[in-house]
C-alpha positions, 0 to 999 in steps of 0.5 A: 509490524503491519503489512500493507498492499498498495495498488498504483497507477502512473500518469502518462507523463511518468510512463513517458519519462520511464520509457525515455530513461528506464529506471528501477523504481524499487530503489526509490520505493525502498528508500521511501518506506525505510525513511519511516522505519519500514521495509519493502517486501515486494514490487511488481508491475502488472497489466490491468486496472493498476500498473503495479503493486507493492508489499510494504511493512511499516511500524504503524498506520500513520507511518504508512499514511505518510509514505502514501501521502508523499507518493500521492502528492509527488505527481508521478502517480495517478492513483494509489490504494493501500490495504492493511493486511491482517495475519491469520492470527490477527483475523482469528483474534478479530473473529473472537472479538466479533462474537462479543459485539452486540450487533443488531440489524437495522429495523430489527 
């Protein structure tokens, strides 16, 4: 199954709710991805531009998009960016296929 790296930030209201009632959000994240047949591989909080990171496995892009849409529409997250991760073998396959693409630079 494909892997996905998500970067997210909570709204100030979400942080306020978590401060007044701390909870382990990994439990919720795990339930969300399992509802589409996936798996949560990791959940981390961070300092910086994003409040946290998750590493998910999902059956396909549509399933991961469904989870991302549900999270984005829930109101607790102010931003969510998800990146599809490729294995080294998948990247090698892509490199081999790229050699077959007849790319022409603009203006040449």
